[in-house]
C-alpha positions in Angstrom: 201.0 106.3 -32.5 198.5 109.1 -34.1 194.9 109.9 -33.0 192.7 108.7 -35.4 190.2 110.9 -34.6 191.5 113.7 -32.4 187.7 115.7 -32.4 185.0 114.0 -32.2 181.8 114.9 -34.0 179.0 116.1 -31.8 175.2 114.2 -31.9 173.0 115.9 -33.9 170.2 115.3 -31.6 171.6 115.8 -28.4 175.2 117.7 -28.9 177.1 115.0 -27.0 180.3 114.0 -28.4 180.1 110.3 -30.6 182.1 107.4 -30.7 183.2 105.4 -34.0 182.1 102.0 -34.5 182.9 99.6 -37.1 179.8 99.6 -39.9 178.5 96.2 -40.2 176.9 97.0 -43.7 180.3 98.5 -45.2 183.3 96.3 -44.1 186.4 98.0 -43.3 184.6 101.5 -42.6 183.8 103.3 -39.3 180.6 105.2 -38.6 179.5 107.5 -35.9 177.3 106.7 -32.7 176.1 108.3 -29.9 176.1 106.7 -26.7 173.3 108.5 -25.4 170.8 108.3 -28.1 171.7 104.9 -29.3 169.3 103.4 -26.7 166.4 105.3 -28.5 165.6 103.5 -31.7 163.9 106.8 -33.2 167.2 108.4 -33.3 168.4 106.0 -35.7 168.6 107.2 -39.2 167.7 104.1 -40.5 164.0 104.4 -38.3 163.8 107.8 -39.0 163.8 107.1 -43.2 161.5 104.3 -42.4 158.9 106.3 -40.5 159.1 109.2 -43.1 158.5 107.0 -45.9 155.4 106.5 -47.6 154.6 103.2 -47.0 151.6 102.9 -44.5 149.6 99.7 -42.9 147.1 98.2 -45.4 143.6 99.9 -44.6 140.8 97.1 -43.0 
Protein backbone atom coordinates (compact mmCIF):
# COMPACT_ATOMS: atom_id res chain seq x y z
CA UNK A 1 0.00 0.00 0.00
CA UNK A 2 1.30 3.44 -0.91
CA UNK A 3 2.02 6.00 1.76
CA UNK A 4 -0.24 9.04 1.35
CA UNK A 5 1.92 11.53 3.21
CA UNK A 6 5.58 10.40 3.27
CA UNK A 7 6.82 13.75 4.60
CA UNK A 8 4.68 15.57 7.13
CA UNK A 9 4.49 19.38 7.19
CA UNK A 10 6.19 21.09 10.12
CA UNK A 11 4.08 23.24 12.43
CA UNK A 12 4.67 26.95 11.70
CA UNK A 13 4.60 27.72 15.44
CA UNK A 14 6.65 24.98 17.10
CA UNK A 15 8.26 23.17 14.13
CA UNK A 16 7.10 19.67 15.12
CA UNK A 17 5.54 17.42 12.43
CA UNK A 18 1.78 17.82 12.08
CA UNK A 19 -0.75 15.02 11.50
CA UNK A 20 -3.69 14.95 9.08
CA UNK A 21 -7.28 14.80 10.28
CA UNK A 22 -10.60 14.96 8.39
CA UNK A 23 -11.87 18.52 7.93
CA UNK A 24 -15.41 19.03 9.27
CA UNK A 25 -16.00 22.13 7.13
CA UNK A 26 -15.05 20.53 3.80
CA UNK A 27 -16.35 17.00 3.30
CA UNK A 28 -13.76 14.49 2.07
CA UNK A 29 -10.76 16.80 2.62
CA UNK A 30 -7.93 16.56 5.10
CA UNK A 31 -6.26 19.29 7.13
CA UNK A 32 -3.02 19.39 9.10
CA UNK A 33 -3.14 19.70 12.89
CA UNK A 34 -0.25 20.07 15.32
CA UNK A 35 -0.64 17.72 18.28
CA UNK A 36 1.40 19.98 20.59
CA UNK A 37 -0.22 23.32 19.72
CA UNK A 38 -3.75 21.91 19.33
CA UNK A 39 -4.51 22.39 23.04
CA UNK A 40 -3.77 26.13 22.88
CA UNK A 41 -6.74 27.91 21.25
CA UNK A 42 -4.61 30.90 20.20
CA UNK A 43 -2.63 28.67 17.80
CA UNK A 44 -5.81 27.95 15.83
CA UNK A 45 -5.79 29.95 12.54
CA UNK A 46 -9.51 30.74 12.92
CA UNK A 47 -8.92 32.15 16.41
CA UNK A 48 -5.99 34.25 15.17
CA UNK A 49 -8.13 35.73 12.37
CA UNK A 50 -10.86 36.52 14.88
CA UNK A 51 -8.39 38.14 17.31
CA UNK A 52 -6.88 40.27 14.52
CA UNK A 53 -10.27 41.38 13.19
CA UNK A 54 -11.51 44.95 13.65
CA UNK A 55 -14.37 43.78 15.89
CA UNK A 56 -14.10 45.04 19.44
CA UNK A 57 -16.41 44.84 22.48
CA UNK A 58 -19.00 47.62 22.73
CA UNK A 59 -18.00 50.75 24.62
CA UNK A 60 -19.83 51.37 27.89
